[in-house]
C-alpha positions as CSV (number, residue, x, y, z in Angstrom):
1,T,176.7,119.2,188.5
2,C,175.2,120.4,191.7
3,M,175.1,120.2,195.8
4,V,173.2,119.7,198.3
5,T,173.2,120.6,201.9
6,D,171.2,120.2,204.7
7,Y,172.7,122.5,207.4
8,G,171.6,120.8,210.9
9,T,174.1,119.2,213.6
10,N,174.9,116.9,210.9
11,A,175.2,118.7,208.2
12,E,173.9,115.9,205.0
13,M,174.8,116.3,201.8
14,G,174.7,115.3,198.9
15,L,176.8,116.3,195.1
16,Y,175.5,114.7,191.8
17,H,177.6,114.3,189.2
18,D,177.1,112.6,185.7
19,G,174.2,110.8,187.0
20,E,175.7,110.2,190.5
21,L,174.5,111.2,193.6
22,Y,177.5,110.9,196.2
23,T,176.8,111.7,200.0
24,G,178.0,112.7,203.0
25,S,178.1,114.7,206.5
26,A,180.0,117.0,208.4
27,A,179.1,117.4,212.3
28,A,178.6,121.2,211.8
29,G,177.7,121.3,215.7
30,P,174.9,123.4,217.9
31,A,175.9,126.9,216.0
32,M,173.4,125.1,212.9
33,E,170.4,124.1,215.0
34,G,170.9,127.2,217.5
35,Q,172.0,126.0,220.7
36,A,175.3,127.9,220.5
37,V,173.9,130.8,218.9
38,S,173.1,133.2,221.7
39,Y,169.3,133.4,220.3
40,G,169.4,130.5,218.2
41,M,166.7,128.0,218.4
42,L,165.5,125.7,215.6
43,A,163.3,126.1,213.1
44,A,159.6,127.3,214.9
45,P,157.3,129.3,214.6
46,Y,158.6,133.3,215.8
47,A,162.0,132.8,214.7
48,I,163.7,134.7,212.0
49,S,164.6,132.6,208.6
50,D,166.7,134.9,206.5
51,L,167.6,138.7,205.7
52,Q,166.8,140.3,202.9
53,L,169.0,144.2,202.6
54,A,166.2,146.3,202.2
55,E,167.1,150.1,199.6
56,N,167.2,151.9,202.6
57,G,170.3,149.9,203.9
58,C,168.4,148.6,207.4
59,W,167.8,144.6,207.2
60,K,164.4,143.0,206.2
61,N,164.0,139.8,208.7
62,L,161.4,137.0,207.1
63,V,159.8,135.5,210.2
64,L,158.2,132.1,210.1
65,N,154.6,132.0,210.8
66,E,152.7,129.2,212.4
67,N,152.5,127.0,209.7
68,L,156.6,127.6,209.4
69,R,156.2,129.4,206.2
70,P,158.5,132.9,205.9
71,S,157.2,135.9,206.7
72,A,157.6,139.4,206.7
73,G,159.0,140.7,209.8
74,H,160.9,144.3,210.7
75,C,163.1,145.6,208.3
76,V,165.5,147.3,211.3
77,N,168.9,148.7,210.7
78,P,171.3,146.0,211.8
79,S,173.6,148.7,213.9
80,D,170.9,150.3,216.7
81,F,168.2,147.9,216.7
82,S,166.5,151.4,214.9
83,I,163.0,150.3,212.9
84,S,162.4,151.9,209.1
85,Q,159.2,148.6,208.4
86,Q,157.3,147.4,211.2
87,N,155.7,144.3,210.3
88,G,152.9,142.2,212.8
89,V,155.1,139.1,213.0
90,H,157.4,139.1,215.4
91,A,160.5,137.2,216.7
92,R,161.5,135.2,219.8
93,G,164.6,133.7,218.1
94,I,167.3,132.5,214.9
95,T,167.4,129.8,212.9
96,G,170.8,128.3,211.3
97,T,169.6,129.4,208.3
98,G,169.3,132.8,209.8
99,V,172.6,132.6,210.8
100,V,174.5,131.6,207.6
101,A,171.6,134.8,206.5
102,V,173.6,137.1,209.3
103,V,177.3,136.0,207.9
104,A,176.7,136.4,204.0
105,L,174.5,139.6,204.8
106,G,177.4,140.5,207.8
107,L,180.1,139.9,204.9
108,E,178.0,141.7,202.1
109,S,177.7,144.8,203.9
110,G,181.0,144.8,205.3
111,L,179.4,144.7,209.0
112,I,181.5,141.8,209.3
113,K,185.5,141.8,208.8
114,L,186.1,138.3,210.3
115,P,187.0,137.7,212.7
116,R,184.6,141.4,214.0
117,I,181.8,142.8,214.7
118,D,182.8,146.4,212.9
119,T,179.4,148.2,215.3
120,P,179.8,150.1,218.1
121,G,178.2,147.4,220.2
122,R,180.1,144.5,218.5
123,C,177.0,143.0,217.8
124,I,174.1,143.0,214.8
125,C,170.9,144.1,215.4
126,L,167.6,142.2,214.2
127,Q,164.4,142.1,215.0
128,D,162.5,142.0,218.9
129,G,165.8,142.6,221.2
130,I,167.5,139.5,218.7
131,T,171.9,140.5,218.0
132,F,173.5,138.4,216.5
133,S,177.3,139.0,218.8
134,E,180.8,138.3,218.2
135,E,180.7,135.2,220.2
136,D,178.0,133.8,218.0
137,L,180.1,134.9,215.1
138,L,182.9,132.8,216.5
139,E,180.5,129.7,217.2
140,A,179.6,129.8,213.5
141,G,182.7,129.8,211.8
142,K,183.5,126.7,213.6
143,A,180.5,124.8,212.3
144,M,180.8,126.6,208.5
145,G,184.3,125.3,208.2
146,A,183.1,121.3,209.4
147,I,180.5,122.2,206.6
148,R,183.7,123.6,204.2
149,A,185.5,120.4,204.7
150,G,182.6,117.8,204.3
151,H,182.0,119.9,200.8
152,K,185.6,119.4,199.6
153,T,186.0,116.2,201.1
154,L,182.8,115.3,198.7
155,I,184.4,117.6,195.6
156,E,187.6,115.8,196.4
157,E,186.4,112.3,196.2
158,V,184.7,113.0,193.1
159,G,187.2,114.5,191.5
160,I,186.2,117.0,190.7
161,R,187.5,120.9,190.8
162,D,184.6,122.9,192.8
163,D,184.0,125.1,189.8
164,E,182.4,122.3,188.6
165,V,179.9,122.8,191.2
166,R,177.3,124.6,189.4
167,T,174.7,125.1,191.6
168,M,174.1,124.8,195.0
């Protein structure tokens, strides 16, 4: 039993269970396509598409290159923009999947304590001056809530429990 989701304005989702595929969608809104997020943008060259926690506590930015492949960006302290490792690729915005990564890593690292960002500037610093603010967090929360409601609806319609979905 697994579920897949395309995070976009219309978050399409599919649930595969007992040899059958069930589909649905949720109105995730513009946060997942970048319009409602300060530095948001569609997946295009020079967009931050993912983040990874580095050993030194900095966040490694993964930036789409000209071929839309993730490339190593700068490793930045998310509280103050200080760079511990600089790579040649630059960023000009963040994708919807990058937004999901900011929220996930922010929650995991303790920089996000819902509904607030717990940094001196009340924002998370990414590379090249790109920030993720509390207003961005609220917009992302609306979209993620809609997506979760879509997931729950599919799960309930199929007649299974959340914990039966083994892969997401």
